Every structure is written in structure tokens, then in C-alpha cells.
BAMI-484846 format. One record per residue: residue in three letters; x, y, z of N, C-alpha, C, O in turn. Coordinates in steps of 0.1 Angstrom, whole numbers. Atoms other than C-alpha are relative to their C-alpha. Layout:
BEGIN
pt residu = ALA	n.xx = X	n.yy = Y	n.zz = Z	ca.xx = X	ca.yy = Y	ca.zz = Z	c.xx = X	c.yy = Y	c.zz = Z	o.xx = X	o.yy = Y	o.zz = Z
...
end
This chain:
BEGIN
pt residu = MET	n.xx = -12	n.yy = -7	n.zz = 2	ca.xx = -42	ca.yy = -62	ca.zz = -110	c.xx = 7	c.yy = 2	c.zz = 13	o.xx = 1	o.yy = 6	o.zz = 23
pt residu = GLY	n.xx = -7	n.yy = -1	n.zz = -12	ca.xx = -15	ca.yy = -62	ca.zz = -84	c.xx = 5	c.yy = 14	c.zz = 3	o.xx = 4	o.yy = 23	o.zz = -5
pt residu = LEU	n.xx = -4	n.yy = -14	n.zz = -5	ca.xx = -1	ca.yy = -32	ca.zz = -64	c.xx = 11	c.yy = 6	c.zz = -10	o.xx = 9	o.yy = 17	o.zz = -14
pt residu = ASN	n.xx = -11	n.yy = -6	n.zz = 9	ca.xx = 31	ca.yy = -28	ca.zz = -86	c.xx = -6	c.yy = 4	c.zz = -13	o.xx = -2	o.yy = 15	o.zz = -19
pt residu = THR	n.xx = 5	n.yy = -4	n.zz = 13	ca.xx = 11	ca.yy = -28	ca.zz = -118	c.xx = -9	c.yy = 13	c.zz = 1	o.xx = -8	o.yy = 21	o.zz = -7
pt residu = VAL	n.xx = 8	n.yy = -12	n.zz = -2	ca.xx = -14	ca.yy = -3	ca.zz = -105	c.xx = 8	c.yy = 13	c.zz = 3	o.xx = 6	o.yy = 23	o.zz = -2
pt residu = TYR	n.xx = -9	n.yy = -11	n.zz = -4	ca.xx = 14	ca.yy = 19	ca.zz = -90	c.xx = 6	c.yy = 5	c.zz = -13	o.xx = 7	o.yy = 17	o.zz = -15
pt residu = LYS	n.xx = -7	n.yy = -5	n.zz = 13	ca.xx = 32	ca.yy = 20	ca.zz = -124	c.xx = -10	c.yy = 7	c.zz = -9	o.xx = -6	o.yy = 17	o.zz = -15
pt residu = ALA	n.xx = 11	n.yy = -6	n.zz = 8	ca.xx = -1	ca.yy = 28	ca.zz = -142	c.xx = -3	c.yy = 14	c.zz = 6	o.xx = -5	o.yy = 24	o.zz = -2
pt residu = ALA	n.xx = 3	n.yy = -13	n.zz = -7	ca.xx = -7	ca.yy = 56	ca.zz = -116	c.xx = 11	c.yy = 10	c.zz = -3	o.xx = 9	o.yy = 22	o.zz = -6
pt residu = LEU	n.xx = -11	n.yy = -9	n.zz = 3	ca.xx = 28	ca.yy = 70	ca.zz = -122	c.xx = -1	c.yy = 5	c.zz = -14	o.xx = 3	o.yy = 17	o.zz = -17
pt residu = ALA	n.xx = 0	n.yy = -4	n.zz = 14	ca.xx = 22	ca.yy = 71	ca.zz = -159	c.xx = -11	c.yy = 11	c.zz = -2	o.xx = -10	o.yy = 18	o.zz = -13
pt residu = THR	n.xx = 11	n.yy = -11	n.zz = 2	ca.xx = -8	ca.yy = 95	ca.zz = -154	c.xx = 5	c.yy = 13	c.zz = 7	o.xx = -3	o.yy = 23	o.zz = 6
pt residu = ARG	n.xx = -5	n.yy = -11	n.zz = -7	ca.xx = 13	ca.yy = 120	ca.zz = -134	c.xx = 10	c.yy = 9	c.zz = -7	o.xx = 17	o.yy = 3	o.zz = -16
pt residu = SER	n.xx = -10	n.yy = -9	n.zz = 4	ca.xx = 34	ca.yy = 150	ca.zz = -142	c.xx = 13	c.yy = -3	c.zz = 7	o.xx = 13	o.yy = -12	o.zz = 16
pt residu = GLU	n.xx = -12	n.yy = 2	n.zz = -7	ca.xx = 70	ca.yy = 151	ca.zz = -131	c.xx = -1	c.yy = 3	c.zz = 15	o.xx = 4	o.yy = -5	o.zz = 23
pt residu = LYS	n.xx = 2	n.yy = -3	n.zz = -14	ca.xx = 60	ca.yy = 168	ca.zz = -99	c.xx = -9	c.yy = -10	c.zz = 7	o.xx = -7	o.yy = -14	o.zz = 18
pt residu = GLY	n.xx = 9	n.yy = 10	n.zz = -5	ca.xx = 32	ca.yy = 143	ca.zz = -95	c.xx = 7	c.yy = -13	c.zz = 3	o.xx = 4	o.yy = -20	o.zz = 13
pt residu = VAL	n.xx = -7	n.yy = 12	n.zz = -1	ca.xx = 55	ca.yy = 114	ca.zz = -100	c.xx = 9	c.yy = 0	c.zz = 13	o.xx = 9	o.yy = -9	o.zz = 21
pt residu = ALA	n.xx = -9	n.yy = -2	n.zz = -12	ca.xx = 79	ca.yy = 127	ca.zz = -73	c.xx = -9	c.yy = -1	c.zz = 13	o.xx = -5	o.yy = -7	o.zz = 23
pt residu = ALA	n.xx = 9	n.yy = 1	n.zz = -11	ca.xx = 50	ca.yy = 132	ca.zz = -49	c.xx = -6	c.yy = -14	c.zz = 3	o.xx = -6	o.yy = -18	o.zz = 14
pt residu = LEU	n.xx = 5	n.yy = 13	n.zz = -2	ca.xx = 35	ca.yy = 98	ca.zz = -55	c.xx = 11	c.yy = -10	c.zz = 5	o.xx = 8	o.yy = -18	o.zz = 13
pt residu = ARG	n.xx = -11	n.yy = 9	n.zz = -5	ca.xx = 69	ca.yy = 81	ca.zz = -51	c.xx = 2	c.yy = 2	c.zz = 15	o.xx = 4	o.yy = -7	o.zz = 23
pt residu = GLU	n.xx = -2	n.yy = -3	n.zz = -14	ca.xx = 73	ca.yy = 99	ca.zz = -18	c.xx = -11	c.yy = -6	c.zz = 9	o.xx = -9	o.yy = -12	o.zz = 19
pt residu = ALA	n.xx = 12	n.yy = 5	n.zz = -7	ca.xx = 38	ca.yy = 89	ca.zz = -7	c.xx = 1	c.yy = -15	c.zz = 1	o.xx = -2	o.yy = -21	o.zz = 11
pt residu = GLN	n.xx = -1	n.yy = 14	n.zz = 0	ca.xx = 44	ca.yy = 53	ca.zz = -17	c.xx = 11	c.yy = -5	c.zz = 10	o.xx = 9	o.yy = -15	o.zz = 17
pt residu = ARG	n.xx = -11	n.yy = 4	n.zz = -9	ca.xx = 77	ca.yy = 51	ca.zz = 2	c.xx = -5	c.yy = 1	c.zz = 15	o.xx = -2	o.yy = -8	o.zz = 23
pt residu = ALA	n.xx = 6	n.yy = -2	n.zz = -13	ca.xx = 59	ca.yy = 65	ca.zz = 33	c.xx = -10	c.yy = -11	c.zz = 3	o.xx = -11	o.yy = -16	o.zz = 15
pt residu = TRP	n.xx = 10	n.yy = 10	n.zz = -3	ca.xx = 31	ca.yy = 40	ca.zz = 29	c.xx = 6	c.yy = -14	c.zz = 2	o.xx = 2	o.yy = -21	o.zz = 11
pt residu = ILE	n.xx = -7	n.yy = 13	n.zz = -3	ca.xx = 55	ca.yy = 10	ca.zz = 27	c.xx = 6	c.yy = 0	c.zz = 14	o.xx = 5	o.yy = -10	o.zz = 21
pt residu = THR	n.xx = -5	n.yy = -1	n.zz = -14	ca.xx = 71	ca.yy = 22	ca.zz = 60	c.xx = -12	c.yy = -3	c.zz = 9	o.xx = -11	o.yy = -10	o.zz = 19
pt residu = TYR	n.xx = 12	n.yy = 2	n.zz = -9	ca.xx = 36	ca.yy = 24	ca.zz = 75	c.xx = -5	c.yy = -14	c.zz = -1	o.xx = -7	o.yy = -20	o.zz = 10
pt residu = ARG	n.xx = 5	n.yy = 14	n.zz = 1	ca.xx = 25	ca.yy = -10	ca.zz = 61	c.xx = 9	c.yy = -10	c.zz = 8	o.xx = 3	o.yy = -18	o.zz = 16
pt residu = ASP	n.xx = -9	n.yy = 9	n.zz = -7	ca.xx = 56	ca.yy = -27	ca.zz = 75	c.xx = -1	c.yy = 1	c.zz = 15	o.xx = -1	o.yy = -9	o.zz = 23
pt residu = ALA	n.xx = 1	n.yy = -2	n.zz = -14	ca.xx = 53	ca.yy = -11	ca.zz = 109	c.xx = -14	c.yy = -5	c.zz = 6	o.xx = -15	o.yy = -11	o.zz = 16
pt residu = ALA	n.xx = 14	n.yy = 4	n.zz = -5	ca.xx = 15	ca.yy = -17	ca.zz = 112	c.xx = -1	c.yy = -15	c.zz = 0	o.xx = -7	o.yy = -21	o.zz = 9
pt residu = ALA	n.xx = 1	n.yy = 15	n.zz = 0	ca.xx = 19	ca.yy = -54	ca.zz = 102	c.xx = 8	c.yy = -5	c.zz = 11	o.xx = 4	o.yy = -15	o.zz = 18
pt residu = GLU	n.xx = -8	n.yy = 4	n.zz = -11	ca.xx = 47	ca.yy = -58	ca.zz = 127	c.xx = -8	c.yy = 2	c.zz = 14	o.xx = -8	o.yy = -7	o.zz = 22
pt residu = ALA	n.xx = 8	n.yy = -3	n.zz = -12	ca.xx = 25	ca.yy = -42	ca.zz = 154	c.xx = -11	c.yy = -10	c.zz = 2	o.xx = -14	o.yy = -15	o.zz = 13
pt residu = TYR	n.xx = 11	n.yy = 10	n.zz = 0	ca.xx = -4	ca.yy = -65	ca.zz = 145	c.xx = 5	c.yy = -14	c.zz = 4	o.xx = -2	o.yy = -21	o.zz = 11
pt residu = GLY	n.xx = -6	n.yy = 14	n.zz = -3	ca.xx = 18	ca.yy = -96	ca.zz = 147	c.xx = 3	c.yy = -1	c.zz = 15	o.xx = 4	o.yy = -13	o.zz = 19
pt residu = THR	n.xx = -4	n.yy = 2	n.zz = -14	ca.xx = 28	ca.yy = -88	ca.zz = 183	c.xx = -12	c.yy = -5	c.zz = 8	o.xx = -10	o.yy = -8	o.zz = 20
pt residu = GLY	n.xx = 11	n.yy = 7	n.zz = -7	ca.xx = -7	ca.yy = -100	ca.zz = 193	c.xx = 2	c.yy = -14	c.zz = 2	o.xx = -4	o.yy = -21	o.zz = 11
pt residu = GLU	n.xx = -4	n.yy = 14	n.zz = -1	ca.xx = 8	ca.yy = -134	ca.zz = 188	c.xx = 15	c.yy = -1	c.zz = 3	o.xx = 21	o.yy = -11	o.zz = -1
pt residu = GLU	n.xx = -14	n.yy = 0	n.zz = -2	ca.xx = 43	ca.yy = -125	ca.zz = 199	c.xx = 6	c.yy = -13	c.zz = 6	o.xx = 1	o.yy = -17	o.zz = 16
pt residu = GLY	n.xx = -7	n.yy = 12	n.zz = -5	ca.xx = 66	ca.yy = -155	ca.zz = 204	c.xx = -7	c.yy = -13	c.zz = -4	o.xx = -2	o.yy = -24	o.zz = -2
pt residu = ASP	n.xx = 8	n.yy = 11	n.zz = 4	ca.xx = 39	ca.yy = -178	ca.zz = 191	c.xx = 3	c.yy = -3	c.zz = -15	o.xx = 8	o.yy = 5	o.zz = -22
pt residu = SER	n.xx = -2	n.yy = 4	n.zz = 14	ca.xx = 41	ca.yy = -197	ca.zz = 158	c.xx = -9	c.yy = 8	c.zz = -10	o.xx = -6	o.yy = 8	o.zz = -22
pt residu = LEU	n.xx = 9	n.yy = -8	n.zz = 8	ca.xx = 13	ca.yy = -175	ca.zz = 145	c.xx = 4	c.yy = 14	c.zz = -3	o.xx = -1	o.yy = 21	o.zz = -11
pt residu = GLU	n.xx = -4	n.yy = -13	n.zz = 1	ca.xx = 32	ca.yy = -143	ca.zz = 148	c.xx = 3	c.yy = 4	c.zz = -15	o.xx = -2	o.yy = 14	o.zz = -20
pt residu = ALA	n.xx = -4	n.yy = -3	n.zz = 14	ca.xx = 47	ca.yy = -144	ca.zz = 113	c.xx = -12	c.yy = 0	c.zz = -10	o.xx = -13	o.yy = 8	o.zz = -19
pt residu = LEU	n.xx = 12	n.yy = 0	n.zz = 8	ca.xx = 14	ca.yy = -154	ca.zz = 98	c.xx = -9	c.yy = 12	c.zz = 2	o.xx = -15	o.yy = 17	o.zz = -8
pt residu = MET	n.xx = 8	n.yy = -12	n.zz = -2	ca.xx = -4	ca.yy = -125	ca.zz = 114	c.xx = 6	c.yy = 12	c.zz = -7	o.xx = -1	o.yy = 21	o.zz = -12
pt residu = VAL	n.xx = -8	n.yy = -11	n.zz = 7	ca.xx = 23	ca.yy = -101	ca.zz = 101	c.xx = -3	c.yy = -1	c.zz = -15	o.xx = -6	o.yy = 10	o.zz = -21
pt residu = LEU	n.xx = 3	n.yy = 2	n.zz = 14	ca.xx = 18	ca.yy = -115	ca.zz = 66	c.xx = -14	c.yy = 3	c.zz = -4	o.xx = -16	o.yy = 10	o.zz = -14
pt residu = ARG	n.xx = 14	n.yy = -2	n.zz = 3	ca.xx = -20	ca.yy = -114	ca.zz = 67	c.xx = -3	c.yy = 15	c.zz = 1	o.xx = -10	o.yy = 20	o.zz = -8
pt residu = CYS	n.xx = 3	n.yy = -14	n.zz = -1	ca.xx = -20	ca.yy = -78	ca.zz = 79	c.xx = 7	c.yy = 8	c.zz = -12	o.xx = 0	o.yy = 16	o.zz = -18
pt residu = SER	n.xx = -6	n.yy = -6	n.zz = 11	ca.xx = 5	ca.yy = -68	ca.zz = 52	c.xx = -8	c.yy = -2	c.zz = -13	o.xx = -9	o.yy = 7	o.zz = -21
pt residu = GLU	n.xx = 8	n.yy = 3	n.zz = 12	ca.xx = -16	ca.yy = -85	ca.zz = 26	c.xx = -13	c.yy = 8	c.zz = -1	o.xx = -16	o.yy = 13	o.zz = -11
pt residu = ALA	n.xx = 13	n.yy = -8	n.zz = -1	ca.xx = -48	ca.yy = -68	ca.zz = 37	c.xx = 3	c.yy = 15	c.zz = -3	o.xx = -4	o.yy = 21	o.zz = -11
pt residu = LEU	n.xx = -3	n.yy = -14	n.zz = 3	ca.xx = -31	ca.yy = -34	ca.zz = 37	c.xx = 4	c.yy = 3	c.zz = -14	o.xx = 1	o.yy = 13	o.zz = -20
pt residu = THR	n.xx = -4	n.yy = -1	n.zz = 14	ca.xx = -16	ca.yy = -40	ca.zz = 3	c.xx = -12	c.yy = 0	c.zz = -9	o.xx = -13	o.yy = 7	o.zz = -19
pt residu = LYS	n.xx = 12	n.yy = 0	n.zz = 8	ca.xx = -50	ca.yy = -49	ca.zz = -11	c.xx = -8	c.yy = 14	c.zz = 1	o.xx = -12	o.yy = 19	o.zz = -9
pt residu = ASP	n.xx = 6	n.yy = -13	n.zz = -2	ca.xx = -64	ca.yy = -17	ca.zz = 4	c.xx = 7	c.yy = 11	c.zz = -8	o.xx = 1	o.yy = 20	o.zz = -14
pt residu = ARG	n.xx = -8	n.yy = -10	n.zz = 7	ca.xx = -36	ca.yy = 4	ca.zz = -11	c.xx = -2	c.yy = -1	c.zz = -15	o.xx = -3	o.yy = 9	o.zz = -22
pt residu = THR	n.xx = 2	n.yy = 2	n.zz = 14	ca.xx = -41	ca.yy = -11	ca.zz = -45	c.xx = -13	c.yy = 6	c.zz = -4	o.xx = -14	o.yy = 13	o.zz = -14
pt residu = ALA	n.xx = 13	n.yy = -5	n.zz = 3	ca.xx = -78	ca.yy = -2	ca.zz = -44	c.xx = 1	c.yy = 16	c.zz = 1	o.xx = -6	o.yy = 23	o.zz = -7
pt residu = GLU	n.xx = -1	n.yy = -14	n.zz = -2	ca.xx = -69	ca.yy = 33	ca.zz = -31	c.xx = 7	c.yy = 7	c.zz = -12	o.xx = 2	o.yy = 17	o.zz = -17
pt residu = LEU	n.xx = -7	n.yy = -5	n.zz = 12	ca.xx = -44	ca.yy = 39	ca.zz = -60	c.xx = -9	c.yy = 0	c.zz = -12	o.xx = -9	o.yy = 9	o.zz = -20
pt residu = LYS	n.xx = 10	n.yy = 1	n.zz = 11	ca.xx = -70	ca.yy = 27	ca.zz = -85	c.xx = -10	c.yy = 12	c.zz = 0	o.xx = -13	o.yy = 18	o.zz = -10
pt residu = LYS	n.xx = 10	n.yy = -10	n.zz = -2	ca.xx = -96	ca.yy = 51	ca.zz = -71	c.xx = 5	c.yy = 14	c.zz = -2	o.xx = -1	o.yy = 22	o.zz = -9
pt residu = LEU	n.xx = -6	n.yy = -14	n.zz = 0	ca.xx = -73	ca.yy = 81	ca.zz = -68	c.xx = 6	c.yy = 4	c.zz = -14	o.xx = 4	o.yy = 15	o.zz = -18
pt residu = TYR	n.xx = -8	n.yy = -4	n.zz = 11	ca.xx = -53	ca.yy = 79	ca.zz = -100	c.xx = -6	c.yy = -6	c.zz = -13	o.xx = -2	o.yy = -1	o.zz = -24
pt residu = LEU	n.xx = 4	n.yy = 7	n.zz = 13	ca.xx = -70	ca.yy = 55	ca.zz = -125	c.xx = -15	c.yy = 1	c.zz = -3	o.xx = -20	o.yy = -4	o.zz = -13
pt residu = SER	n.xx = 14	n.yy = -1	n.zz = 3	ca.xx = -107	ca.yy = 64	ca.zz = -122	c.xx = -3	c.yy = 12	c.zz = -9	o.xx = 6	o.yy = 21	o.zz = -11
pt residu = ASP	n.xx = 4	n.yy = -10	n.zz = 9	ca.xx = -125	ca.yy = 86	ca.zz = -146	c.xx = -6	c.yy = 13	c.zz = 6	o.xx = -9	o.yy = 22	o.zz = 0
pt residu = HIS	n.xx = 6	n.yy = -11	n.zz = -8	ca.xx = -138	ca.yy = 109	ca.zz = -119	c.xx = 9	c.yy = 3	c.zz = 13	o.xx = 16	o.yy = -6	o.zz = 17
pt residu = TYR	n.xx = -7	n.yy = -3	n.zz = -12	ca.xx = -124	ca.yy = 126	ca.zz = -89	c.xx = -7	c.yy = -5	c.zz = 12	o.xx = -19	o.yy = -3	o.zz = 14
pt residu = PRO	n.xx = 7	n.yy = 6	n.zz = -11	ca.xx = -132	ca.yy = 106	ca.zz = -58	c.xx = -3	c.yy = 9	c.zz = 12	o.xx = -11	o.yy = 6	o.zz = 21
pt residu = TYR	n.xx = 2	n.yy = -9	n.zz = -12	ca.xx = -130	ca.yy = 136	ca.zz = -34	c.xx = -5	c.yy = 14	c.zz = -5	o.xx = -7	o.yy = 23	o.zz = 3
end
């Protein structure tokens, strides 16, 4: 299941207030993901690998976020 599918399923489990909070959190996470991936790519700044490093970091963070959303919103028990 991809991030967008999991995100939509998570939204479906929330109240109106929960939907607003999750949307805000997701927007903040997207900003974080993009900045973190860009920073990671600077390890190869100016090299042909820079874009690949940005993409790989973004992919890894997206996989982590997908798992986090599943754990927090779609599990049968509270993870914390």
C-alpha cells in the first residue's frame, strides 16, 4: 500500500478535528521530507549523483512515513 492510499485510509478513521490535524501534520511532513532529502543530496553537490541521492532519501522517508501512518491510524491497538 502506497503513502497516498494509507493517508486516505487514515483520514477516513478521524473525526473532523482529527482530519484537520492529520492534514496539517502531513503538510509539515512533506516540507520536512523535501528539505531533508535536499540536504542529503548535498553530500554529492554538483555531481551527477546529487539528484539520485535526493530521490533515494525521499523514497526512504516516504516508506517510513507510510509505515508510521499505518501504525498510528490503522492498527487495532494504540502504539504508544
